[in-house]
C-alpha distance (Angstrom), angle and dihedral (degrees) to the residues before:
residue distance angle dihedral
M1 . . .
G2 3.81 . .
M3 3.87 88.6 .
L4 3.74 120.2 147.7
T5 3.78 115.0 -150.7
T6 3.80 131.1 -169.4
L7 3.77 133.0 175.3
V8 3.77 106.8 -116.0
G9 3.81 103.6 159.1
T10 3.70 92.1 112.7
R11 3.87 93.3 60.5
L12 3.83 100.6 48.8
P13 3.84 109.5 125.1
A14 3.76 120.5 -79.9
K15 3.80 90.5 -133.4
Y16 3.87 89.5 75.4
H17 3.79 95.9 48.6
K18 3.84 90.9 78.8
F19 3.86 89.1 56.7
F20 3.69 103.0 50.2
K21 3.76 143.4 -25.0
L22 3.80 107.2 -81.0
P23 3.77 117.4 -135.6
A24 3.76 124.7 -144.8
R25 3.69 113.0 -79.3
M26 3.82 130.4 -154.0
D27 3.89 119.4 -149.2
S28 3.77 112.7 -133.6
W29 3.83 134.6 -177.3
K30 3.70 143.2 -157.0
D31 3.79 119.1 -73.3
S32 3.81 104.8 -114.3
D33 3.85 94.2 -178.4
T34 3.90 102.5 70.6
A35 3.81 97.2 115.7
G36 3.83 89.5 118.5
T37 3.80 95.3 60.7
A38 3.77 124.4 105.6
L39 3.85 91.9 -117.8
A40 3.88 88.4 52.8
R41 3.71 91.1 50.9
A42 3.81 92.2 50.0
A43 3.77 90.9 49.8
L44 3.75 93.0 50.4
R45 3.74 91.9 49.5
W46 3.82 89.8 52.4
H47 3.88 90.4 47.4
D48 3.83 89.8 50.2
R49 3.83 92.0 54.3
H50 3.88 97.5 41.9
G51 3.73 107.4 26.8
A52 3.77 89.4 -149.3
V53 3.81 128.3 144.3
C54 3.80 93.2 -122.0
G55 3.87 139.7 -5.4
V56 3.74 116.6 -133.0
L57 3.75 135.2 -168.0
R58 3.82 127.2 -170.6
L59 3.74 113.3 -133.0
N60 3.87 105.1 -160.1
S61 3.93 95.3 142.8
G62 3.75 111.7 86.8
S63 3.82 94.6 -150.9
D64 3.81 89.6 49.4
A65 3.81 92.6 47.8
L66 3.85 90.3 55.6
G67 3.68 97.4 38.2
I68 3.72 95.4 54.3
R69 3.81 91.1 48.1
L70 3.78 89.7 54.3
G71 3.82 91.3 44.7
L72 3.85 91.8 51.7
I73 3.77 89.8 49.0
D74 3.78 89.0 54.8
R75 3.76 91.5 48.8
A76 3.77 95.7 47.3
E77 3.87 115.5 120.0
R78 3.83 104.8 171.5
T79 3.84 116.9 10.2
I80 3.81 144.8 3.9
D81 3.88 118.4 -167.7
I82 3.88 117.2 -173.7
Q83 3.74 125.4 -178.0
S84 3.84 118.3 -177.9
Y85 3.77 144.0 153.1
L86 3.86 94.8 -134.5
I87 3.76 143.1 -0.5
R88 3.77 123.0 -169.0
D89 3.89 136.6 -147.2
D90 3.81 91.9 -116.1
I91 3.81 136.7 101.4
S92 3.81 95.8 -67.6
G93 3.86 92.7 41.7
N94 3.92 91.3 49.4
L95 3.85 92.7 44.7
I96 3.81 91.6 51.5
G97 3.88 94.6 44.5
L98 3.82 90.9 49.2
H99 3.74 93.4 47.5
L100 3.91 92.5 47.2
A101 3.80 89.5 50.0
A102 3.88 89.5 52.0
A103 3.82 90.2 48.1
A104 3.85 91.0 51.3
D105 3.75 89.9 49.9
R106 3.84 86.5 58.9
G107 3.77 90.8 54.4
V108 3.82 97.8 -97.1
R109 3.88 114.1 148.1
V110 3.79 108.9 -127.1
R111 3.83 123.5 -163.8
L112 3.72 116.9 -178.2
L113 3.78 118.8 -175.4
M114 3.82 118.6 -172.5
D115 3.74 132.5 -179.6
D116 3.77 107.7 -119.8
A117 3.84 100.1 -136.2
L118 3.87 91.9 102.1
T119 3.80 102.8 8.1
H120 3.76 96.4 103.2
T121 3.78 92.4 79.5
I122 3.87 90.1 64.1
D123 3.69 100.3 33.7
A124 3.79 94.9 121.4
G125 3.82 93.6 53.2
L126 3.84 92.4 48.2
L127 3.74 92.7 48.8
S128 3.84 89.3 50.3
L129 3.83 89.6 54.4
D130 3.78 92.1 44.7
V131 3.91 89.7 60.0
H132 3.87 88.8 70.3
E133 3.83 110.6 99.4
N134 3.75 90.2 -131.5
I135 3.79 98.7 45.6
E136 3.85 126.4 75.6
V137 3.84 121.0 -177.8
R138 3.91 121.5 -167.7
V139 3.67 130.2 179.3
F140 3.88 123.0 -145.5
N141 3.71 121.5 -127.8
P142 3.85 93.4 -13.8
F143 3.86 131.5 -152.0
P144 3.76 118.2 -129.6
R145 3.81 115.0 -100.4
R146 3.81 101.7 -152.1
R147 3.80 97.8 67.0
S148 3.76 138.6 32.3
R149 3.73 116.1 -57.6
L150 3.82 89.6 -143.5
I151 3.77 94.9 53.1
S152 3.86 89.6 45.3
F153 3.84 90.6 48.6
I154 3.81 92.1 52.1
A155 3.72 93.8 44.4
N156 3.84 92.4 47.7
F157 3.77 99.6 29.5
N158 3.88 96.8 144.1
I159 3.84 92.2 53.2
L160 3.77 103.0 35.4
N161 3.90 98.5 39.5
R162 3.87 88.5 68.2
R163 3.72 112.1 82.6
M164 3.93 140.0 -174.9
H165 3.73 103.6 -117.2
N166 3.90 96.3 168.7
K167 3.93 120.0 124.6
S168 3.77 124.6 -161.8
F169 3.73 135.9 149.9
T170 3.89 117.7 -166.9
V171 3.79 130.8 176.0
D172 3.79 125.6 -165.0
N173 3.80 87.8 -19.3
Q174 3.79 84.3 -82.7
V175 3.79 106.1 91.1
T176 3.79 128.2 33.4
I177 3.81 136.5 -177.3
V178 3.83 119.0 -155.3
G179 3.75 127.9 176.7
G180 3.84 144.8 87.6
R181 3.78 104.6 -56.6
N182 3.70 123.2 117.0
L183 3.77 120.9 -159.7
A184 3.77 103.2 -93.6
D185 3.80 136.8 99.3
E186 3.86 96.3 -105.4
Y187 3.90 89.1 62.3
F188 3.80 93.4 55.8
Q189 3.86 97.8 50.5
S190 3.72 97.2 -103.6
G191 3.72 95.5 171.1
G192 3.76 95.2 -119.8
K193 3.82 129.6 134.1
A194 3.74 91.5 -74.5
E195 3.93 125.5 35.8
F196 3.81 130.7 176.5
I197 3.82 123.1 -146.8
D198 3.79 102.8 -139.1
E199 3.76 144.3 162.8
D200 3.90 136.7 -141.9
L201 3.85 133.4 174.8
L202 3.77 122.9 -141.4
A203 3.81 114.9 -154.8
I204 3.78 144.6 178.0
G205 3.71 127.2 -165.6
P206 3.73 137.4 54.4
V207 3.87 91.4 -30.4
V208 3.82 86.9 72.4
D209 3.78 92.9 63.7
D210 3.86 90.1 49.6
V211 3.83 89.9 52.2
S212 3.87 88.7 51.0
D213 3.79 90.4 49.4
G214 3.79 89.2 52.2
F215 3.86 91.4 49.1
D216 3.75 89.6 50.6
E217 3.84 90.8 54.9
Y218 3.84 90.1 55.2
W219 3.84 95.4 38.4
N220 3.84 92.0 54.5
S221 3.80 95.5 38.5
Q222 3.79 120.3 118.5
E223 3.93 87.4 -114.9
A224 3.77 94.4 62.0
I225 3.70 106.3 92.9
P226 3.88 124.9 -175.3
I227 3.82 110.3 -108.9
N228 3.86 87.2 -133.2
A229 3.86 84.9 77.0
F230 3.71 83.9 83.4
N231 3.85 95.7 43.2
T232 3.92 92.2 115.4
M233 3.73 95.7 39.9
V234 3.75 104.0 52.8
P235 3.89 123.2 55.3
H236 3.87 107.7 -129.9
S237 3.79 138.0 162.2
S238 3.75 131.5 -120.9
L239 3.80 118.1 -86.8
E240 3.77 90.4 -107.0
D241 3.80 93.1 54.0
S242 3.79 92.4 43.3
T243 3.84 89.5 50.9
Q244 3.74 90.7 50.8
Q245 3.94 90.8 50.2
G246 3.80 88.9 50.6
E247 3.72 93.6 51.2
K248 3.73 89.9 48.4
Y249 3.70 92.3 49.6
L250 3.88 90.5 53.3
E251 3.77 92.6 46.5
Q252 3.83 87.8 55.1
H253 3.84 88.2 57.2
R254 3.84 97.2 38.4
D255 3.84 88.2 119.7
S256 3.86 92.0 54.6
E257 3.81 110.1 123.1
F258 3.88 86.4 -146.1
L259 3.77 92.0 56.4
K260 3.76 92.0 45.7
S261 3.85 90.9 52.3
V262 3.90 92.7 59.1
N263 3.67 115.7 97.4
D264 3.80 139.7 145.5
E265 3.78 98.0 -120.7
L266 3.87 94.8 122.6
A267 3.73 91.3 49.5
A268 3.78 91.1 48.3
R269 3.87 89.2 49.0
L270 3.83 90.3 50.4
T271 3.82 95.3 54.6
G272 3.88 89.8 39.0
G273 3.78 90.8 54.1
S274 3.82 99.6 -118.2
L275 3.76 100.6 102.4
A276 3.92 107.8 119.8
L277 3.82 98.0 -128.6
V278 3.74 114.1 176.2
P279 3.82 115.1 -123.9
A280 3.93 108.4 -122.7
A281 3.74 150.1 133.8
A282 3.79 107.4 -97.3
Y283 3.88 131.0 -176.4
V284 3.75 135.6 -179.0
V285 3.72 119.7 -129.2
L286 3.71 120.2 -167.3
D287 3.77 147.5 156.3
Y288 3.76 116.6 -123.6
P289 3.91 127.2 -128.2
E290 3.70 95.4 -99.4
K291 3.69 88.1 72.5
I292 3.71 90.4 83.4
R293 3.70 92.9 49.4
K294 3.85 91.9 63.3
L295 3.78 102.2 91.8
L296 3.79 93.1 -167.6
P297 3.79 102.1 93.6
R298 3.79 97.0 -153.4
T299 3.83 98.3 66.2
N300 3.73 112.8 123.6
S301 3.80 118.2 -122.8
I302 3.79 131.3 -138.6
T303 3.85 90.0 -112.1
S304 3.74 98.1 48.5
V305 3.69 94.8 46.6
Y306 3.83 92.2 48.1
L307 3.85 92.6 47.0
Q308 3.86 91.3 49.1
Q309 3.86 89.7 51.8
M310 3.72 91.9 46.0
V311 3.79 97.1 52.9
A312 3.84 94.0 37.0
V313 3.88 91.6 73.0
A314 3.82 93.5 55.0
E315 3.84 109.7 133.7
T316 3.89 105.0 179.6
E317 3.73 113.1 4.6
L318 3.79 140.4 15.5
I319 3.85 123.5 -176.2
V320 3.64 119.8 -173.5
I321 3.85 126.4 -177.3
S322 3.78 114.0 -169.4
P323 3.78 120.4 159.4
Y324 3.81 91.9 -160.1
F325 3.83 104.7 38.5
V326 3.82 118.1 -178.2
P327 3.75 106.2 151.4
Q328 3.81 96.5 172.9
Q329 3.81 118.8 -149.5
Q330 3.79 94.7 -65.1
G331 3.84 90.1 54.6
V332 3.74 90.2 52.7
E333 3.67 93.6 51.5
F334 3.87 89.6 43.0
F335 3.96 93.1 55.2
G336 3.83 89.0 41.3
R337 3.76 92.0 57.0
L338 3.83 90.8 51.6
V339 3.82 89.8 53.0
R340 3.86 90.9 50.9
K341 3.83 86.8 52.1
G342 3.82 88.9 57.8
V343 3.80 99.6 -99.6
R344 3.77 120.5 142.8
V345 3.81 104.7 -130.0
I346 3.77 117.2 -162.1
I347 3.82 119.1 -176.8
I348 3.89 120.2 -172.1
S349 3.74 120.6 -172.7
N350 3.91 139.5 143.9
S351 3.77 123.7 -66.9
L352 3.70 117.8 -133.2
A353 3.85 87.4 -101.0
S354 3.78 94.0 54.9
T355 3.80 102.1 37.6
N356 3.76 121.4 101.0
H357 3.78 92.3 -155.0
S358 3.80 114.9 57.5
S359 3.73 91.8 -176.4
V360 3.81 93.8 61.6
H361 3.73 87.9 50.8
A362 3.81 91.7 50.2
V363 3.79 88.6 60.4
Y364 3.80 96.5 36.9
A365 3.86 90.2 54.2
R366 3.89 88.3 66.9
Y367 3.68 92.0 69.6
R368 3.85 104.0 44.1
K369 3.73 97.5 89.2
P370 3.90 94.9 43.9
L371 3.81 89.6 50.5
L372 3.80 94.4 46.7
K373 3.83 90.7 49.0
R374 3.79 90.6 54.3
G375 3.80 89.4 53.4
V376 3.74 100.3 -102.8
E377 3.89 114.8 147.0
L378 3.68 112.8 -126.0
H379 3.83 125.4 -164.0
E380 3.80 128.8 177.5
L381 3.76 125.8 -159.8
R382 3.74 120.2 -113.4
P383 3.82 116.1 -126.4
Q384 3.80 95.1 -128.6
L385 3.79 124.2 42.8
E386 3.86 124.7 -156.6
S387 3.75 89.1 -125.2
S388 3.83 93.1 54.1
D389 3.77 134.7 72.2
A390 3.87 109.9 -85.3
T391 3.81 88.6 -124.0
T392 3.74 95.6 55.1
K393 3.83 117.7 93.9
V394 3.72 110.5 -143.8
T395 3.83 120.2 -149.4
L396 3.76 127.3 -174.6
H397 3.86 113.7 -121.3
S398 3.82 102.4 156.2
K399 3.85 118.4 118.9
V400 3.73 107.1 -160.7
A401 3.82 137.4 146.7
T402 3.89 124.9 -175.5
V403 3.81 121.9 -168.3
D404 3.80 119.6 -158.4
R405 3.81 89.5 -29.8
A406 3.75 87.6 -79.1
K407 3.81 104.6 86.7
M408 3.70 132.9 33.1
F409 3.86 142.8 -177.5
V410 3.83 125.2 -153.1
G411 3.79 119.5 178.1
S412 3.74 150.4 98.0
F413 3.83 98.4 -62.2
N414 3.80 120.3 117.8
L415 3.70 120.4 -165.7
D416 3.86 94.5 -115.5
P417 3.75 140.2 99.4
R418 3.82 92.7 -97.2
S419 3.86 92.4 59.0
L420 3.76 92.2 39.0
Y421 3.88 100.6 48.4
L422 3.80 112.3 6.7
N423 3.98 117.1 32.4
T424 3.74 124.8 52.9
E425 3.82 111.8 -118.0
M426 3.75 140.9 -173.2
G427 3.75 141.9 -172.8
M428 3.84 146.7 162.2
V429 3.74 124.5 -104.5
V430 3.84 118.0 -153.6
E431 3.76 127.3 -167.4
S432 3.82 105.5 -156.3
D433 3.82 133.5 121.8
E434 3.82 89.2 -156.6
L435 3.83 96.0 52.0
A436 3.77 99.9 34.2
G437 3.82 90.6 42.0
S438 3.85 95.1 51.1
M439 3.86 89.6 44.3
A440 3.79 91.8 52.5
E441 3.91 93.6 43.0
S442 3.85 92.3 50.1
I443 3.71 94.2 47.9
L444 3.76 95.4 49.3
A445 3.79 91.4 43.7
S446 3.78 91.3 53.4
L447 3.81 97.9 49.5
P448 3.77 99.8 85.8
D449 3.79 89.7 55.3
I450 3.79 100.5 42.5
A451 3.79 107.9 27.6
Y452 3.83 147.1 50.4
K453 3.89 117.2 -123.6
L454 3.68 112.1 -135.7
Q455 3.82 121.1 -142.0
L456 3.84 138.7 158.0
S457 3.80 124.1 -109.4
E458 3.80 121.2 -130.1
K459 3.83 85.3 -94.3
G460 3.82 91.4 52.1
R461 3.74 97.1 -107.2
L462 3.82 122.3 140.4
Q463 3.80 119.2 -101.3
W464 3.72 130.7 -178.9
R465 3.71 117.6 -144.0
L466 3.82 116.1 -148.1
Q467 3.82 116.7 -165.5
A468 3.80 113.0 -151.0
A469 3.82 136.5 162.5
S470 3.81 87.1 -106.7
G471 3.82 92.0 56.8
D472 3.83 137.1 -84.6
E473 3.73 119.6 -47.7
L474 3.76 125.1 -158.9
I475 3.90 116.6 -144.2
T476 3.80 119.6 -162.5
T477 3.85 100.6 -168.8
E478 3.80 130.5 46.0
P479 3.73 101.0 -67.2
Q480 3.86 124.8 -113.7
T481 3.76 92.7 4.2
T482 3.72 132.9 118.1
W483 3.84 123.9 -120.6
W484 3.92 88.4 -115.1
R485 3.76 93.0 56.2
R486 3.87 89.2 46.6
F487 3.78 92.4 48.9
K488 3.90 92.5 48.9
T489 3.74 91.7 48.3
K490 3.88 91.7 49.0
L491 3.78 87.7 53.0
L492 3.80 90.5 53.0
S493 3.74 89.3 52.2
F494 3.87 89.9 69.3
L495 3.75 94.5 55.7
P496 3.92 121.9 95.7
I497 3.74 94.0 -115.3
E498 3.75 105.8 117.7
S499 3.78 95.2 104.8
Q500 3.82 91.0 59.7
M501 3.73 97.2 48.1
């Protein structure tokens, strides 16, 4: 397998020994010798036809994003590496778990690395997967399991407040998916009560090897703790029982329109050579695990520095989508300078009605008027879209930047202090007039249908412009919110919480 292993249990950090007994851990690395796999042959055929550095595909459809993940798992022959912030015990989570178990049964090595902020709710399922000889699950910067997570968080705030927010999905070191989606139904447009608008990029070419190198950095870091450290603390079933429970769960949801919509057509087209990948130069940008070890919160990260440099050279147009947008004063001045340079700056974020974090909105709201006064265009997502079920609340989760319709970034990075200074982040940068241009055009074309446009009245008060078939409507309070939510959000705005948003 070309995999180097070393016993490193003795050098895991002392800070975790007070939480639980650490098991021995084996370092492992990407498999660099996968040229004989079906995915490698498909990538080679594509490169022979196009001669490009990389092939990239935008995954803006939720069902497509889940379907191609499952299809790639089913076509894996050597390795599957998944890095994610969360996974849920829902249709998506059960589908992924069952397909991973089937791949492992075929002899595929599976490495699943999860941040531990929300993992405790599915400890049992992860422990069941980890029992398989070809599956290893690790949790990053874990919480203890024998005492209250809240008490542990307060007592170890500087350590546990810093999270791994990266998302990547790589198969046979030949195909990778990088973006903002977690592994849960709401990120794949399931049509439930809550749904997230999100973006991923699929890529083949040298960028895949770089994503694998980044995964290895995290997998072998001192913060990546084997899930079996909790083996005696968490009741769990055998893999066989867990598999049966997963199959039973999916059978109960067999009539779900979401489940019916998921298929492996894109993966089949990839291996069959008919998937319309865009020739492009693509790069991965990522923070490294040591970012969370730096207790000074104002240390710039690799991702934040790169993105600032990338957007600073915009000459005509900059589009930024950030669901949690807290630019701080330096960000306001930065975007203002771009506008004065003649750049059209468009920022798209959540409205109070669409956001799932009122505390973030409370801080973001401080910067709306200063941004508008500097000529920045602000748009906020509406909580219900005409294309969605009226009972479904829609939340923006995409993290995207396009520069001059020639260069774009898609990843996990929000433009807020948490992404800047606290969490680790990653994303893919693509240089392509075709891809960046179509991304920008589709975003701008959709805005009248999905978002409010903010503006200032003659007296300097905020207004939300709603474009509708019956004509434009001007709204003077946070749209589609109750007075009680507006009141609570206003109270939050007085708290010193900006550095944590």
